[in-house]
C-alpha positions as CSV (number, residue, x, y, z in Angstrom):
1,X,-46.0,104.7,-20.7
2,X,-48.3,106.3,-23.3
3,X,-52.0,106.4,-22.5
4,X,-54.8,105.7,-25.0
5,X,-58.4,106.7,-24.2
6,X,-61.2,104.8,-25.8
7,X,-64.8,106.0,-25.6
8,X,-67.8,103.9,-26.5
9,X,-71.3,103.4,-25.0
10,X,-71.0,99.6,-25.3
11,X,-69.3,98.5,-22.1
12,X,-68.8,95.0,-23.3
13,X,-67.0,96.1,-26.4
14,X,-64.8,98.4,-24.3
15,X,-63.8,95.5,-22.1
16,X,-62.9,93.3,-25.1
17,X,-60.9,96.1,-26.7
18,X,-59.0,96.9,-23.5
19,X,-58.2,93.2,-22.9
20,X,-56.8,92.8,-26.4
21,X,-54.8,96.0,-26.4
22,X,-53.4,95.5,-23.0
23,X,-51.9,92.1,-24.1
24,X,-49.6,94.1,-26.4
25,X,-47.9,95.9,-23.5
26,X,-47.2,98.9,-25.7
27,X,-49.4,101.5,-24.0
28,X,-52.0,101.8,-21.2
29,X,-55.6,101.6,-22.3
30,X,-58.1,103.9,-20.5
31,X,-61.9,103.6,-21.2
32,X,-65.0,105.7,-20.8
33,X,-68.6,104.8,-21.4
34,X,-69.9,108.3,-22.0
35,X,-68.7,111.7,-23.1
36,X,-68.7,113.4,-19.8
37,X,-66.5,110.7,-18.2
38,X,-64.1,111.1,-21.2
39,X,-63.8,114.8,-20.6
40,X,-63.0,114.2,-16.9
41,X,-60.2,111.9,-17.9
42,X,-58.9,114.2,-20.6
43,X,-58.9,117.1,-18.1
44,X,-56.9,115.1,-15.4
45,X,-54.5,112.9,-17.4
46,X,-52.2,113.2,-20.4
47,X,-53.5,111.1,-23.3
48,X,-51.3,110.3,-26.3
49,X,-54.1,109.0,-28.6
50,X,-57.9,109.6,-28.3
51,X,-60.4,107.0,-29.7
52,X,-64.1,107.6,-29.8
53,X,-67.3,106.2,-31.3
54,X,-69.3,108.9,-33.2
55,X,-72.4,108.0,-31.0
56,X,-71.6,108.3,-27.3
57,X,-74.0,108.9,-24.4
58,X,-74.2,112.3,-22.6
59,X,-71.9,114.0,-25.1
60,X,-71.5,112.7,-28.7
61,X,-68.3,112.1,-30.6
62,X,-68.4,115.4,-32.4
63,X,-68.7,117.3,-29.2
64,X,-65.7,115.3,-27.8
65,X,-63.6,116.1,-30.9
66,X,-64.6,119.8,-30.5
67,X,-63.3,119.6,-26.9
68,X,-60.1,118.0,-28.1
69,X,-59.6,120.7,-30.8
70,X,-59.9,123.4,-28.2
71,X,-57.9,121.9,-25.3
72,X,-55.6,119.2,-26.8
73,X,-55.2,120.3,-30.4
74,X,-52.2,118.1,-31.1
75,X,-53.7,114.9,-29.8
76,X,-54.1,112.3,-32.6
77,X,-57.7,111.1,-32.8
78,X,-59.5,108.0,-34.1
79,X,-63.3,108.1,-34.7
80,X,-65.2,104.9,-35.1
81,X,-68.4,104.9,-37.3
82,X,-70.8,102.2,-38.4
83,X,-71.9,104.2,-41.4
84,X,-68.9,103.9,-43.6
85,X,-65.4,105.3,-44.0
86,X,-64.7,108.5,-45.9
87,X,-62.0,108.3,-48.6
88,X,-60.3,111.7,-49.1
89,X,-59.2,112.4,-52.6
90,X,-56.4,114.7,-51.5
91,X,-55.1,112.2,-48.9
92,X,-52.6,109.6,-50.2
93,X,-52.7,107.6,-46.9
94,X,-54.0,107.9,-43.3
95,X,-51.2,110.1,-42.1
96,X,-53.6,112.5,-40.6
97,X,-54.4,113.5,-37.0
98,X,-58.0,112.4,-37.4
99,X,-58.3,108.8,-38.5
100,X,-61.6,107.3,-39.5
101,X,-62.2,103.6,-38.6
102,X,-65.3,101.7,-39.8
103,X,-67.1,99.3,-37.5
104,X,-67.0,96.3,-37.2
105,X,-63.2,96.0,-37.2
106,X,-60.5,93.5,-36.1
107,X,-58.7,94.6,-33.0
108,X,-55.5,94.6,-35.1
109,X,-57.0,97.4,-37.2
110,X,-57.5,99.6,-34.2
111,X,-54.0,98.8,-32.8
112,X,-52.5,99.8,-36.2
113,X,-54.4,103.1,-36.1
114,X,-53.2,103.8,-32.6
115,X,-49.6,103.1,-33.6
116,X,-50.0,105.5,-36.5
117,X,-51.1,108.1,-34.0
118,X,-48.1,107.5,-31.7
119,X,-45.8,107.7,-34.7
120,X,-47.3,111.0,-35.7
121,X,-46.5,112.3,-32.3
122,X,-43.0,110.9,-32.3
123,X,-42.3,112.5,-35.8
124,X,-43.8,115.8,-34.7
125,X,-46.5,115.7,-37.5
126,X,-49.3,115.8,-35.0
127,X,-48.9,119.6,-34.5
128,X,-50.8,120.3,-37.7
129,X,-53.9,119.3,-35.8
130,X,-57.4,118.4,-37.1
131,X,-58.5,119.6,-40.6
132,X,-62.0,121.0,-41.2
133,X,-62.5,118.6,-44.1
134,X,-62.0,115.6,-41.8
135,X,-64.8,116.7,-39.6
136,X,-67.4,117.4,-42.3
137,X,-68.3,113.8,-43.1
138,X,-69.1,113.2,-39.4
139,X,-71.6,116.1,-39.5
140,X,-73.3,114.4,-42.4
141,X,-73.4,111.0,-40.5
142,X,-74.9,112.6,-37.4
143,X,-77.4,114.7,-39.5
144,X,-76.4,117.5,-37.1
145,X,-78.3,120.8,-37.0
146,X,-76.0,123.5,-35.6
147,X,-73.8,126.5,-36.1
148,X,-70.1,125.4,-36.2
149,X,-67.5,128.1,-35.2
150,X,-64.1,127.3,-36.8
151,X,-61.0,129.1,-35.6
152,X,-57.5,129.0,-37.1
153,X,-54.4,130.8,-35.7
154,X,-53.4,131.8,-39.2
155,X,-56.7,132.3,-41.0
156,X,-59.0,133.8,-38.3
157,X,-62.5,132.7,-37.4
158,X,-65.5,131.7,-39.5
159,X,-68.9,130.0,-39.2
160,X,-70.6,127.1,-40.9
161,X,-74.3,126.4,-40.7
162,X,-75.9,123.0,-40.9
163,X,-79.5,121.8,-41.1
164,X,-79.8,118.0,-40.5
165,X,-76.3,117.4,-41.8
166,X,-76.7,119.6,-44.9
167,X,-74.4,122.6,-45.2
168,X,-76.7,125.6,-45.8
169,X,-74.6,128.7,-45.3
170,X,-71.2,130.0,-44.2
171,X,-69.4,133.3,-43.6
172,X,-65.8,134.3,-43.1
173,X,-64.6,137.9,-43.1
174,X,-65.9,139.4,-46.3
175,X,-67.1,136.1,-47.8
176,X,-70.5,134.4,-47.5
177,X,-72.1,131.2,-48.7
178,X,-70.2,128.8,-51.0
179,X,-67.0,130.9,-51.2
180,X,-66.7,131.1,-47.4
181,X,-67.4,127.4,-47.0
182,X,-64.7,126.4,-49.5
183,X,-62.2,128.7,-47.8
184,X,-62.7,127.1,-44.4
185,X,-62.9,123.5,-45.7
186,X,-59.1,123.7,-46.4
187,X,-58.0,124.8,-43.0
188,X,-55.9,122.6,-40.7
189,X,-55.1,122.8,-37.0
190,X,-58.5,124.2,-36.3
191,X,-60.4,124.6,-33.1
192,X,-64.1,124.3,-33.4
193,X,-67.3,124.3,-31.3
194,X,-71.0,123.9,-31.9
195,X,-74.0,126.0,-30.9
196,X,-77.6,126.1,-31.9
197,X,-78.5,127.0,-35.4
198,X,-79.9,130.6,-35.3
199,X,-83.6,130.9,-36.0
200,X,-83.0,133.1,-39.1
201,X,-80.7,130.6,-40.8
202,X,-83.2,128.8,-42.9
203,X,-82.2,129.6,-46.5
204,X,-79.7,127.3,-48.3
205,X,-76.9,129.3,-49.9
206,X,-74.4,126.5,-50.5
207,X,-75.3,124.3,-53.4
208,X,-72.3,121.9,-53.1
209,X,-72.9,118.6,-51.4
210,X,-71.0,118.3,-48.0
211,X,-68.9,115.3,-49.1
212,X,-67.8,117.1,-52.2
213,X,-66.9,120.1,-50.1
214,X,-64.8,117.8,-47.9
215,X,-63.1,116.4,-51.0
216,X,-64.3,112.9,-50.1
217,X,-66.6,110.0,-50.9
218,X,-67.9,107.1,-48.9
219,X,-66.0,103.8,-48.8
220,X,-68.8,101.3,-48.5
221,X,-70.3,98.3,-50.3
222,X,-72.9,100.2,-52.2
223,X,-72.1,103.4,-54.1
224,X,-75.1,105.8,-54.0
225,X,-75.4,107.9,-57.1
226,X,-77.8,110.8,-57.8
227,X,-80.8,109.7,-59.7
228,X,-81.7,111.5,-62.9
229,X,-84.7,113.2,-61.3
230,X,-82.4,114.5,-58.4
231,X,-80.0,115.9,-61.0
232,X,-82.8,117.7,-62.8
233,X,-84.1,119.1,-59.5
234,X,-80.7,120.6,-58.8
235,X,-80.5,122.1,-62.3
236,X,-84.0,123.5,-62.0
237,X,-83.1,125.1,-58.7
238,X,-80.1,126.8,-60.2
239,X,-82.2,128.1,-63.1
240,X,-84.8,129.3,-60.6
241,X,-82.1,131.2,-58.7
242,X,-80.8,132.9,-61.9
243,X,-84.3,133.9,-62.9
244,X,-85.1,135.4,-59.5
245,X,-81.8,137.4,-59.6
246,X,-82.7,138.9,-62.9
247,X,-86.2,139.8,-61.7
248,X,-84.9,141.3,-58.5
249,X,-82.4,143.5,-60.4
250,X,-85.3,144.8,-62.5
251,X,-87.4,145.6,-59.5
252,X,-84.5,147.3,-57.6
253,X,-83.7,149.5,-60.6
254,X,-87.3,150.6,-61.3
255,X,-88.0,151.5,-57.6
256,X,-84.7,153.2,-56.9
257,X,-84.8,155.2,-60.1
258,X,-88.2,156.7,-59.1
259,X,-86.9,157.6,-55.6
260,X,-83.6,159.0,-56.6
261,X,-84.7,162.7,-56.7
262,X,-85.8,162.5,-53.1
263,X,-82.8,160.5,-51.9
264,X,-80.3,162.8,-53.6
265,X,-81.9,165.8,-51.8
266,X,-80.7,164.4,-48.5
267,X,-78.0,166.6,-47.0
268,X,-74.6,164.9,-47.5
269,X,-76.0,162.2,-49.8
270,X,-73.2,160.0,-51.3
271,X,-75.1,157.0,-52.6
272,X,-77.6,154.2,-52.1
273,X,-77.8,150.6,-53.2
274,X,-80.2,147.6,-53.1
275,X,-78.7,144.2,-52.3
276,X,-79.8,140.6,-51.9
277,X,-78.9,138.5,-48.9
278,X,-75.9,137.1,-50.7
279,X,-74.4,140.6,-50.8
280,X,-74.9,141.0,-54.6
281,X,-75.6,144.6,-55.6
282,X,-78.8,144.7,-57.6
283,X,-78.8,148.4,-58.4
284,X,-76.9,151.4,-57.1
285,X,-76.5,155.2,-57.4
286,X,-73.1,156.6,-56.3
287,X,-71.9,160.2,-56.3
288,X,-68.2,159.2,-56.5
289,X,-66.4,156.6,-58.5
290,X,-64.1,155.9,-55.6
291,X,-66.9,154.3,-53.6
292,X,-66.6,150.5,-54.0
293,X,-70.1,149.4,-53.2
294,X,-69.5,145.8,-54.2
295,X,-66.8,145.4,-51.6
296,X,-68.7,147.4,-49.0
297,X,-71.8,145.2,-49.6
298,X,-69.9,142.0,-49.0
299,X,-68.3,143.3,-45.8
300,X,-71.6,144.7,-44.4
301,X,-73.4,141.4,-45.2
302,X,-70.8,139.5,-43.2
303,X,-70.9,141.9,-40.3
304,X,-74.7,141.8,-40.3
305,X,-74.7,138.0,-40.2
306,X,-72.6,138.1,-37.1
307,X,-74.8,140.8,-35.6
308,X,-77.9,138.7,-36.3
309,X,-76.4,135.6,-34.6
310,X,-75.2,137.7,-31.6
311,X,-78.7,139.2,-31.1
312,X,-80.3,135.8,-31.3
313,X,-77.8,134.2,-28.8
314,X,-78.3,137.1,-26.4
315,X,-82.1,136.8,-26.5
316,X,-82.8,140.0,-28.4
317,X,-85.4,140.3,-31.1
318,X,-84.5,140.1,-34.8
319,X,-81.8,142.5,-35.9
320,X,-83.2,144.9,-38.6
321,X,-80.4,147.3,-39.3
322,X,-76.8,148.4,-38.9
323,X,-75.1,151.8,-38.8
324,X,-71.5,152.7,-38.5
325,X,-69.8,156.1,-38.4
326,X,-66.3,156.9,-39.8
327,X,-64.4,160.1,-40.4
328,X,-65.2,159.8,-44.1
329,X,-68.9,159.3,-43.7
330,X,-71.8,157.2,-42.3
331,X,-72.9,153.9,-43.7
332,X,-76.4,152.4,-43.0
333,X,-77.8,149.0,-43.8
334,X,-81.5,148.3,-43.4
335,X,-83.6,145.1,-43.8
336,X,-87.4,144.4,-43.6
337,X,-89.6,141.8,-42.1
338,X,-92.2,142.1,-44.8
339,X,-92.3,138.5,-46.2
340,X,-92.1,139.6,-49.9
341,X,-88.9,141.6,-49.4
342,X,-87.1,139.7,-46.7
343,X,-84.4,138.9,-49.2
344,X,-83.6,142.5,-50.0
345,X,-81.2,144.8,-48.1
346,X,-80.6,148.5,-48.7
347,X,-77.5,150.6,-48.1
348,X,-77.2,154.3,-47.7
349,X,-74.0,156.4,-47.5
350,X,-73.8,160.1,-46.3
351,X,-71.0,162.5,-45.7
352,X,-69.8,163.0,-42.1
353,X,-72.0,166.1,-41.7
354,X,-74.9,164.5,-43.6
355,X,-78.4,163.8,-42.4
356,X,-77.9,160.1,-41.8
357,X,-81.0,159.7,-39.7
358,X,-83.2,161.0,-42.5
359,X,-81.3,158.6,-44.8
360,X,-82.3,155.8,-42.5
361,X,-86.0,156.8,-42.7
362,X,-85.9,156.9,-46.4
363,X,-84.2,153.5,-46.7
364,X,-86.9,152.0,-44.6
365,X,-89.5,153.6,-46.8
366,X,-88.1,151.8,-49.8
367,X,-89.3,148.3,-48.7
368,X,-93.0,148.9,-49.1
369,X,-92.3,150.2,-52.6
370,X,-90.2,147.2,-53.4
371,X,-92.9,144.9,-52.1
372,X,-95.6,146.6,-54.2
373,X,-93.3,146.4,-57.3
374,X,-93.1,142.6,-56.8
375,X,-96.9,142.1,-56.9
């Protein structure tokens, strides 16, 4: 007989649900009052459908869903919330591996959801697994602060960064910020896990609201709309970002133009560029048209983000630079901890036999000059 596991911190509610479902004689109902007990059951028995409240003791519902995605990716899941029920614009019905159920509910509603999960398994649809977009509303509910690692067998691996339930940044391969987040939001059959938000992840680079990113809205009695002042605040923020980008381009050009004679004198010099944290090239000087600095900047920014997080997780101090050597040349990326220019990054490129170390020194010397130009 199929087994259904229900997890909820309310033991009385669990007893009521089990009693009602057992009367149907269609499946065996297992229960757990906390997340750790649920993991023990999942690790020792085969469960056909998994049901959990979003708030469970000793391991919350999101952590349990992460465990499911890693170890039982094809198991249909039902998550119970008291906050509301997300309605997904791209979903015509609830034929998804992750089903959202709003409390309070009639036991018949839970039974129907369980039967949907069993039917998905019987029809083989359950193998598409959990979608990233189905998880995102739950992160907003929990106001979770974390780094979320998302893995797909067909797409690869990426990272989403949340601060109190707000998506602030993302990176995936050569993409960062909004573009990376939108790419990962469409993935299905994902495995995901959570870790602490790295200390350096404080700047918001994703402007889109999380529910919009998920392609969903809340199904509840009261619809909450943005007030006029909130709309104006968002518009002002966008204008402020555009103004800063223009100002940063002017500063980067003026400083780099003055330093070009000394930089070009470096043995094996191929080019330099000044970037912002988003990987936008503010100004560059290249010796060859074949050098695609825009593409290189995006790739380096993504690699540097992973390096920053790895250093933080391993207990090292802040990462301040990156160097890699190829047969065609050496590429360097440098940053600064000077508050005024923390948002700048500089790239230098030398030939294989070039003096890359001196290039590194010269790149680091650019930051005080950039800071002075901003005053």
